[in-house]
C-alpha positions, 0 to 999 in steps of 0.5 A: 737498962740497968739490972734494977730496972730489968728486975722491976719490969720483969716482975711487972710483967708477971715473973716472980723473980727479976731477970737480973736476980735470976741470972745472978742466982743460977750463974751468969755463965748458965744464963748466957748458955741458956739465952743462946739456946733459947735464941736458937729455938725461939728466934726473934721471940727472944730477941732484943738483948745483946748476948755479948754483954753476958759473954763479956761479963763471964769472960771477966769473971762475973759469974753471979752470986757464987763469985764476988762479981754479979749484975749489980756489981757490974752496974756499979762498975760501969757507972763509976767508969763513966 
């Protein structure tokens, strides 16, 4: 699922801001760290995603809106590489 769909679904679920947008705003490094901590505390309740995706994005300098690469840029790059 791309970041636009993730934002759409999380807003439909009742969140005021989409999850991809929130991750971009706080920083993907912070989102990755928080995601790991929540996964340890809540286990399967926060399961279903692959934290390695965020970790790989952070390793490649995609840190959110504070950097020049963030979720929407990542989606565009993936689509162009396919």
